[in-house]
C-alpha positions as CSV (number, residue, x, y, z in Angstrom):
1,M,27.2,11.1,19.8
2,F,24.2,9.8,17.8
3,Y,21.8,11.2,20.4
4,L,23.3,14.6,20.1
5,L,23.3,14.4,16.3
6,F,19.6,13.3,16.4
7,I,18.7,16.3,18.6
8,F,20.7,18.7,16.3
9,Y,19.0,17.6,13.2
10,F,15.6,17.6,14.9
11,L,16.1,21.2,16.0
12,L,17.4,22.1,12.5
13,V,14.2,20.7,10.8
14,S,12.0,22.4,13.4
15,L,13.8,25.7,12.7
16,L,13.1,25.2,9.0
17,L,9.4,24.4,9.7
18,S,9.0,27.7,11.6
19,R,11.2,30.0,9.5
20,N,11.1,28.8,5.9
21,C,8.7,30.8,3.7
22,F,7.1,27.8,2.1
23,F,5.8,26.6,5.6
24,K,5.2,30.1,7.0
25,I,2.7,31.1,4.3
26,S,0.8,27.8,4.6
27,G,-1.4,29.1,7.4
28,I,-0.5,26.2,9.7
29,P,1.0,27.5,13.0
30,S,4.7,26.6,13.4
31,K,4.0,24.9,16.7
32,I,1.5,22.6,14.9
33,L,3.9,21.9,12.1
34,I,6.6,20.9,14.6
35,S,4.2,18.8,16.6
36,L,3.1,17.0,13.4
37,F,6.7,16.5,12.5
38,S,7.5,15.1,15.9
39,L,4.5,12.8,15.7
40,K,5.6,11.4,12.3
41,V,9.1,10.8,13.7
42,I,7.7,8.9,16.7
43,V,5.5,6.8,14.3
44,G,8.5,6.2,12.1
45,I,10.4,4.9,15.1
46,L,7.5,2.7,16.2
47,Y,7.3,1.4,12.7
48,S,11.0,0.5,12.7
49,Y,10.6,-1.2,16.1
50,Y,7.7,-3.3,14.9
51,F,9.5,-4.5,11.9
52,S,12.6,-5.3,13.9
53,L,10.7,-7.9,15.9
54,P,11.8,-11.5,15.2
55,S,8.5,-12.4,13.5
56,Q,8.8,-9.4,11.1
57,I,12.5,-8.5,10.5
58,E,13.2,-11.3,7.9
59,N,10.8,-9.7,5.4
60,A,11.2,-6.1,6.6
61,D,12.2,-4.1,3.5
62,T,12.9,-1.0,5.6
63,W,15.8,-2.7,7.5
64,N,17.0,-4.7,4.4
65,Y,17.3,-1.5,2.4
66,F,19.2,0.2,5.3
67,I,21.7,-2.7,5.7
68,D,22.4,-2.6,1.9
69,S,22.7,1.2,2.0
70,R,25.6,1.1,4.5
71,I,27.7,-0.9,2.0
72,E,26.6,1.5,-0.7
73,T,27.8,4.5,1.4
74,D,31.3,3.0,1.6
75,W,31.2,2.7,-2.2
76,L,30.0,6.3,-2.5
77,L,32.8,7.6,-0.3
78,N,35.5,5.5,-2.1
79,N,34.4,5.7,-5.7
80,P,31.5,8.2,-6.2
81,K,31.7,8.0,-10.0
82,A,31.1,4.2,-10.0
83,F,28.4,4.6,-7.3
84,F,26.3,6.9,-9.5
85,A,27.1,5.1,-12.7
86,D,25.7,1.9,-11.2
87,L,22.2,3.6,-11.1
88,F,22.2,3.6,-14.9
89,T,23.8,0.2,-15.4
90,N,21.7,-2.7,-16.7
91,H,22.9,-6.1,-15.2
92,Y,20.8,-8.2,-17.6
93,A,21.1,-9.1,-21.3
94,T,18.1,-6.9,-21.9
95,T,16.4,-4.2,-19.9
96,G,13.3,-6.4,-19.4
97,D,9.6,-5.6,-19.4
98,F,8.7,-2.1,-18.0
99,F,6.3,-3.2,-15.3
100,T,7.6,-6.6,-14.2
101,S,8.7,-7.2,-10.6
102,S,11.8,-9.3,-11.2
103,H,14.8,-9.9,-13.6
104,S,14.6,-6.5,-15.2
105,Y,16.5,-3.3,-15.0
106,W,13.2,-1.5,-14.4
107,S,12.2,-3.8,-11.6
108,D,15.6,-3.3,-10.0
109,L,15.5,0.5,-10.4
110,K,13.2,1.1,-7.4
111,A,15.4,-0.8,-5.0
112,T,18.6,0.6,-6.5
113,F,17.3,4.2,-6.4
114,F,16.0,3.9,-2.9
115,T,19.2,2.2,-1.5
116,K,21.4,4.9,-3.1
117,L,19.2,7.6,-1.7
118,L,19.7,6.1,1.8
119,A,23.4,5.8,1.1
120,V,23.7,9.5,0.4
121,L,21.7,10.3,3.6
122,N,24.0,8.0,5.6
123,V,26.9,10.4,4.9
124,F,25.0,13.0,7.0
125,S,23.6,10.6,9.6
126,F,26.8,8.6,10.0
127,K,24.9,5.5,9.0
128,N,22.3,5.9,11.7
129,Y,18.8,4.5,10.8
130,Y,16.9,6.7,13.3
131,I,18.5,10.0,12.1
132,N,17.5,9.0,8.6
133,I,13.9,8.9,9.9
134,L,14.3,12.6,10.5
135,F,15.4,13.3,7.0
136,F,12.6,11.2,5.4
137,N,9.9,12.9,7.5
138,A,11.3,16.4,6.7
139,F,10.6,15.6,3.0
140,F,7.2,14.0,3.9
141,M,6.2,17.3,5.7
142,V,7.0,19.2,2.5
143,G,4.6,16.9,0.5
144,C,1.8,17.1,3.1
145,V,2.1,20.9,3.4
146,A,2.2,21.3,-0.4
147,F,-1.1,19.3,-0.7
148,Y,-2.6,21.4,2.2
149,K,-1.7,24.6,0.4
150,L,-3.1,23.4,-2.9
151,I,-6.5,22.8,-1.3
152,K,-6.5,25.9,0.9
153,E,-5.6,28.3,-2.0
154,N,-8.6,27.1,-4.0
155,F,-11.2,26.1,-1.5
156,T,-12.6,27.4,1.8
157,I,-12.7,24.6,4.4
158,N,-11.9,24.2,8.1
159,K,-8.2,24.0,8.4
160,W,-8.2,21.6,11.3
161,L,-10.4,19.2,9.3
162,L,-7.9,19.4,6.5
163,I,-4.9,19.0,8.8
164,I,-6.3,15.9,10.5
165,T,-7.2,14.4,7.1
166,I,-3.9,15.0,5.4
167,F,-1.5,14.4,8.3
168,L,-3.3,12.1,10.7
169,T,-5.2,9.5,8.8
170,P,-4.1,6.3,10.7
171,S,-3.0,4.0,7.9
172,F,-1.4,6.9,5.9
173,L,0.4,8.2,9.0
174,F,1.8,4.7,9.7
175,W,3.0,3.8,6.2
176,C,4.1,7.3,5.2
177,S,6.2,8.2,8.3
178,A,8.7,5.4,7.8
179,I,11.9,4.8,5.8
180,H,10.1,3.4,2.8
181,K,9.0,4.3,-0.7
182,D,5.4,5.1,0.2
183,G,6.0,8.5,1.8
184,L,8.4,9.5,-0.9
185,V,5.9,8.6,-3.6
186,F,3.1,10.5,-1.9
187,S,5.2,13.6,-1.2
188,S,6.6,13.6,-4.8
189,T,3.0,13.4,-6.1
190,A,1.7,16.1,-3.9
191,I,4.6,18.5,-4.7
192,S,4.1,17.7,-8.4
193,L,0.4,18.7,-8.2
194,Y,1.2,21.9,-6.3
195,I,4.0,23.0,-8.7
196,F,1.8,22.0,-11.7
197,Y,-0.9,24.3,-10.3
198,K,1.5,27.2,-10.0
199,I,2.8,26.7,-13.5
200,L,-0.7,26.6,-14.9
201,N,-1.4,29.9,-13.3
202,N,1.6,31.6,-15.0
203,N,3.9,31.3,-12.1
204,I,6.4,29.4,-14.1
205,S,10.1,29.5,-13.3
206,V,13.2,27.3,-13.9
207,K,13.2,26.3,-10.3
208,R,9.6,25.1,-10.4
209,V,10.2,23.1,-13.6
210,I,13.3,21.5,-12.1
211,I,11.3,20.5,-9.0
212,L,8.4,19.1,-11.1
213,V,10.8,17.0,-13.2
214,A,12.7,15.8,-10.1
215,C,9.5,14.7,-8.4
216,L,8.2,12.9,-11.5
217,V,11.6,11.2,-12.0
218,T,11.4,10.1,-8.3
219,I,8.0,8.6,-8.8
220,F,9.1,6.9,-12.0
221,A,12.2,5.4,-10.2
222,L,10.3,4.2,-7.2
223,R,6.9,3.1,-8.6
224,N,6.9,3.6,-12.4
225,Y,3.3,2.5,-12.8
226,Y,2.1,5.5,-10.6
227,L,2.9,7.7,-13.6
228,L,0.1,5.9,-15.5
229,A,-2.3,7.4,-12.9
230,I,-0.7,10.8,-12.6
231,V,0.1,11.8,-16.2
232,P,-3.4,11.4,-17.6
233,A,-4.8,13.4,-14.7
234,L,-2.3,16.2,-15.4
235,V,-3.2,16.1,-19.1
236,G,-6.9,16.6,-18.2
237,W,-6.1,19.4,-15.8
238,F,-4.0,21.1,-18.5
239,L,-6.7,20.9,-21.1
240,V,-9.3,22.3,-18.8
241,S,-7.0,25.1,-17.6
242,K,-5.6,26.3,-20.9
243,F,-8.4,25.6,-23.4
244,K,-11.3,26.4,-21.0
245,M,-12.9,23.0,-21.7
246,K,-15.6,21.5,-19.6
247,S,-14.0,19.7,-16.7
248,R,-16.3,16.7,-16.3
249,L,-16.4,16.1,-20.1
250,V,-12.7,16.2,-20.4
251,F,-12.1,13.9,-17.4
252,S,-14.9,11.5,-18.4
253,I,-13.4,11.1,-21.9
254,L,-9.9,10.8,-20.4
255,I,-11.0,8.0,-18.0
256,A,-12.9,6.2,-20.8
257,V,-10.0,6.4,-23.2
258,C,-7.5,5.2,-20.6
259,L,-9.8,2.4,-19.4
260,G,-10.4,1.4,-23.0
261,I,-6.7,1.2,-23.8
262,F,-6.1,-0.9,-20.7
263,L,-9.1,-3.3,-21.0
264,F,-8.5,-3.9,-24.7
265,S,-4.8,-3.7,-24.5
266,T,-4.1,-7.3,-25.4
267,A,-6.1,-7.0,-28.6
268,T,-3.4,-5.1,-30.5
269,N,0.4,-5.4,-30.7
270,V,0.9,-1.7,-30.0
271,T,-0.7,-1.9,-26.5
272,S,-0.3,-5.5,-25.6
273,G,2.6,-4.8,-23.3
274,I,0.3,-2.9,-20.9
275,G,-2.1,-5.8,-20.3
276,N,0.6,-8.5,-20.4
277,S,2.7,-6.6,-17.8
278,I,-0.3,-6.3,-15.5
279,V,-1.0,-10.0,-15.8
280,T,2.6,-10.8,-15.2
281,K,2.8,-8.7,-12.1
282,H,-0.5,-10.3,-10.9
283,N,1.0,-13.8,-11.3
284,E,4.2,-12.7,-9.6
285,F,2.2,-11.7,-6.5
286,L,0.3,-15.1,-6.7
287,S,3.6,-17.0,-6.6
288,L,4.3,-15.4,-3.1
289,D,3.2,-16.8,0.2
290,G,1.8,-14.8,3.2
291,N,-0.7,-14.9,6.0
292,T,-3.0,-12.3,4.4
293,K,-3.1,-13.9,0.9
294,F,-6.6,-14.3,-0.6
295,K,-8.0,-16.2,-3.6
296,T,-8.5,-14.3,-6.9
297,P,-10.2,-15.2,-10.2
298,Q,-7.8,-16.4,-12.9
299,L,-6.4,-13.5,-14.8
300,E,-5.1,-14.1,-18.3
301,S,-3.6,-12.0,-21.1
302,N,-6.8,-11.7,-23.1
303,T,-9.5,-9.0,-23.4
304,K,-12.3,-11.2,-21.9
305,S,-10.3,-12.1,-18.8
306,I,-9.1,-8.6,-18.2
307,I,-12.6,-7.1,-18.5
308,S,-14.2,-9.8,-16.4
309,Y,-11.6,-9.2,-13.6
310,F,-12.5,-5.5,-13.4
311,P,-15.3,-5.8,-10.8
312,F,-13.1,-8.0,-8.6
313,A,-10.2,-5.5,-8.9
314,L,-12.3,-2.6,-7.6
315,Q,-13.8,-4.7,-4.9
316,A,-10.4,-5.9,-3.6
317,S,-8.8,-2.4,-3.7
318,L,-11.7,-0.6,-2.1
319,F,-13.1,-3.1,0.5
320,R,-10.4,-5.4,1.6
321,P,-9.7,-6.5,4.3
322,F,-13.3,-7.5,4.9
323,I,-14.4,-6.8,8.5
324,L,-15.7,-10.4,9.0
325,N,-12.5,-11.9,7.7
326,T,-10.0,-9.8,9.7
327,K,-7.3,-11.9,11.6
328,S,-6.2,-9.3,14.1
329,K,-7.3,-6.2,16.0
330,A,-5.0,-4.1,13.8
331,E,-6.7,-5.5,10.6
332,F,-10.1,-4.9,12.2
333,C,-9.3,-1.2,12.9
334,I,-7.9,-0.7,9.5
335,S,-11.0,-2.2,8.0
336,I,-13.2,0.1,10.1
337,E,-11.1,3.1,8.9
338,N,-11.4,2.0,5.3
339,Y,-15.2,1.6,5.4
340,F,-15.6,4.9,7.1
341,F,-13.7,6.5,4.2
342,I,-15.9,4.7,1.7
343,I,-19.0,6.2,3.4
344,I,-17.4,9.7,3.2
345,L,-16.8,9.1,-0.5
346,I,-20.4,7.9,-1.1
347,V,-21.8,10.9,0.8
348,S,-19.6,13.3,-1.2
349,I,-20.9,11.9,-4.5
350,V,-24.6,12.2,-3.3
351,F,-23.8,15.7,-1.9
352,A,-22.2,16.8,-5.2
353,A,-25.1,15.6,-7.2
354,K,-27.6,17.6,-5.1
355,K,-25.9,20.6,-3.7
356,N,-22.3,21.1,-4.6
357,S,-21.7,20.1,-8.2
358,E,-19.6,23.3,-8.8
359,I,-16.8,21.8,-6.7
360,L,-17.0,18.5,-8.5
361,N,-16.4,20.3,-11.7
362,N,-13.1,21.8,-10.4
363,P,-10.1,20.2,-12.2
364,I,-8.1,20.0,-9.0
365,I,-10.8,17.8,-7.4
366,L,-11.2,15.7,-10.5
367,T,-7.4,15.3,-10.9
368,C,-7.2,13.9,-7.3
369,F,-10.1,11.5,-7.9
370,V,-8.6,10.3,-11.2
371,I,-5.2,9.6,-9.6
372,S,-6.9,7.7,-6.8
373,F,-9.1,5.7,-9.2
374,F,-6.2,4.6,-11.4
375,L,-4.0,3.7,-8.4
376,L,-6.7,1.7,-6.8
377,L,-7.5,-0.1,-10.1
378,F,-3.8,-1.0,-10.5
379,I,-3.7,-2.3,-6.9
380,G,-6.8,-4.4,-7.4
381,Y,-5.5,-6.0,-10.6
382,T,-2.1,-6.9,-9.3
383,V,-2.2,-7.5,-5.5
384,C,-3.6,-10.5,-3.7
385,F,-2.5,-9.8,-0.1
386,D,-4.6,-7.8,2.3
387,A,-1.5,-6.4,4.0
388,A,0.0,-5.2,0.7
389,I,-3.4,-3.6,-0.3
390,I,-3.5,-1.7,3.0
391,R,0.0,-0.3,2.5
392,Y,-0.3,0.6,-1.2
393,R,-3.8,2.0,-0.8
394,S,-2.6,4.4,2.0
395,V,-0.8,6.6,-0.5
396,S,-4.0,7.2,-2.4
397,F,-6.2,8.0,0.7
398,P,-5.4,11.8,0.9
399,F,-6.2,12.2,-2.9
400,L,-9.5,10.4,-2.4
401,I,-10.7,11.6,1.0
402,V,-9.6,15.3,1.0
403,P,-11.6,16.1,-2.2
404,S,-14.6,14.2,-0.7
405,L,-14.5,16.4,2.4
406,V,-14.1,19.5,0.3
407,I,-17.3,18.6,-1.6
408,I,-19.2,18.1,1.6
409,F,-17.8,20.9,3.8
410,G,-16.0,23.2,1.5
411,K,-16.7,26.1,-0.9
412,M,-15.1,27.4,-4.0
413,K,-13.0,30.5,-3.5
414,N,-13.8,33.5,-5.7
415,T,-10.9,32.9,-8.0
416,K,-10.4,31.8,-11.6
417,K,-7.3,29.9,-10.8
418,L,-7.3,26.2,-11.7
């Protein structure tokens, strides 16, 4: 039965990829879309197999979430009111700090939200993990295509280069094709950017507003700190678009202000929660054990410590795992991939300074770079495991590498759209 249901849903998604207007006007041939979807499903299955191995399954969140979701599905079918009410129920005396990783309503929300989402999907998959992979990747395809359309509608660039970069970057393909939060966060971010772009260009509608709000709520529920990277970038984009302000000036001020608030956050009572939460999350990671854990400088809740940690945070998020310290062939390949992307980024910066500064002034490009920068900065300050950095960083790769390639190989289209 499950094999037939898997085939049915696969054909249904394939039909949507070939017939739905959103995908048809993307410019990507339907055969390519179906092939990309098929590849992502295969990678998702391989991901599940790898994390079902005896050495991995104990700490495999993807399987733990699924096991919990099966119980939640029974609750949904028997008492749907209580099932949804539980999403808004705090099980602690207080709601807890906003960015902590434990003993807080906010820290529990990401697991609660994700498990309940799986529970709803289980109704249609009859509690089958592999059919849920189809559902997840159908949504992931929407996010990837939305980001592709955002770039293609504003820049002239080889579509195959864009397809390969958005869909087939190895670490991104692996982590964002599985039943996990990473692909949901990326797709929600990409869809938000595309919808925001449409709204800024006077294509506003109730449907688009609802989709934008739903995507931002999803990001908030799954990884609330991502909004600290996304919202400032959207504010900069809005200011440039609506008030015709200079892009680089606006985004430079925006970065300076946000960095200043963070670096000096512990100096005032108003902003102290930001710095303290980062330090708390950092210490929570330090308390964990793992094969890829590395030593970090001491990080304390004071301005001097937070500022002095800044270079290490960028180094860790950008360059780890170091090639000479890799412990497996997989880590070595990931390190090569990462350094290759860093070279592309450096080349794009040099290229923009000499030949293509117009594209670097585009608010879409700057928005992507700002989102990547703040995500990487947060990862560097909090994470002390190479494996975790690889996974969290994969979500930011498209927003970092695609704009870099547009600067090197692309051209602005003759349009005033922003």
